C-alpha positions in Angstrom: 0.0 0.0 0.0 2.8 2.3 0.8 4.3 1.7 -2.6 1.0 2.5 -4.3 0.9 5.8 -2.4 4.6 6.7 -3.3 4.0 5.9 -7.0 1.0 8.4 -6.9 3.4 11.1 -5.5 5.9 10.4 -8.2 3.3 10.5 -10.9 2.0 13.8 -9.6 5.6 15.2 -9.3 6.3 14.2 -12.9 3.1 15.6 -14.1 3.8 18.8 -12.3 7.3 18.9 -14.0 5.8 18.3 -17.4 3.1 20.9 -16.9 5.8 23.4 -15.6 7.9 22.7 -18.7 4.9 23.2 -21.0 4.0 26.5 -19.4 7.7 27.6 -19.7 7.6 26.7 -23.4 4.3 28.5 -23.9 5.6 31.7 -22.2 8.7 31.5 -24.4 6.5 31.3 -27.5 4.3 34.2 -26.3 7.4 36.4 -25.7 8.8 35.6 -29.1 5.6 36.3 -30.8 5.2 39.7 -29.0 8.6 40.7 -30.3 8.0 39.5 -33.8 7.4 41.8 -36.7 4.0 40.2 -37.4 2.8 41.2 -34.0 4.2 44.8 -34.3 2.3 45.1 -37.7 -0.9 43.9 -36.1 -0.6 46.2 -33.2 -0.1 49.2 -35.6 -3.2 48.2 -37.5 -5.2 48.0 -34.3 -3.9 51.4 -33.1 -4.8 53.0 -36.5 -8.3 51.5 -36.4 -8.9 53.0 -32.9 -7.8 56.4 -34.1 -10.1 56.4 -37.1 -13.3 55.0 -35.6 -16.5 54.9 -37.6 -18.3 57.7 -35.9 -15.4 60.1 -36.5 -15.4 59.3 -40.2 -19.2 59.7 -40.3 -18.9 63.0 -38.6 -16.3 64.2 -41.1 -18.6 63.1 -44.0 -21.5 64.9 -42.4 -19.4 68.0 -41.9 -18.6 68.2 -45.6 -22.2 67.9 -46.6 -23.2 70.5 -44.1 -20.5 72.9 -45.4 -21.9 72.6 -48.9 -25.4 73.1 -47.7 -24.4 76.2 -45.8 -22.9 77.7 -49.0 -26.1 77.1 -50.9 -28.2 78.7 -48.1 -25.9 81.7 -47.9 -26.5 82.3 -51.6 -30.2 82.0 -51.1 -30.0 84.4 -48.1 -28.0 86.8 -50.2 -30.7 86.7 -52.9 -33.5 87.4 -50.4 -31.6 90.1 -48.6 -31.0 92.1 -51.8 -34.5 91.6 -53.2 -33.2 89.7 -56.2 -35.4 87.2 -58.0 -34.7 83.5 -57.2 -34.0 82.9 -60.9 -30.6 84.4 -60.1 -30.0 81.6 -57.7 -28.8 79.0 -60.2 -26.3 81.5 -61.8 -25.0 82.5 -58.4 -24.3 78.9 -57.6 -22.5 78.3 -60.9 -20.4 81.4 -60.1 -19.5 79.9 -56.7 -18.7 76.6 -58.3 -16.3 78.3 -60.7 -14.6 80.1 -57.8 -13.9 76.6 -56.1 -16.6 76.5 -53.5 -18.0 73.0 -53.0 -21.7 73.4 -53.3 -22.7 69.7 -53.3 -25.3 68.2 -55.6 -28.7 69.1 -54.1 -30.6 72.4 -53.5 -29.6 73.9 -56.8 -32.9 74.8 -58.2 -34.8 77.9 -57.1 -37.7 75.7 -56.0 -35.7 73.4 -53.7 -34.0 76.2 -51.9 -37.1 78.2 -51.0 
């Protein structure tokens, strides 16, 4: 009986040694991977994706559209303020487009701006 108990202790000891060696090997592989170029590139990609998150990109797109809408409405306000007919609106937008102002694609007719 004593021999049976001792064999169990040896087995547990050897299993613990094997497990210890496996963990040591696994830690070594993890450290090697962390220092590898592939890991560095993956980390760079993750950092870039966190900087340019989707809400920020959507806000930038919306801001560009808002800026073009503001330019169109400023033209309409100018026409109304100076008592000009709205038939001048399209010509004024064409002039702004030639001057390099981004006026977008909508709200160009005199009916849609009113």
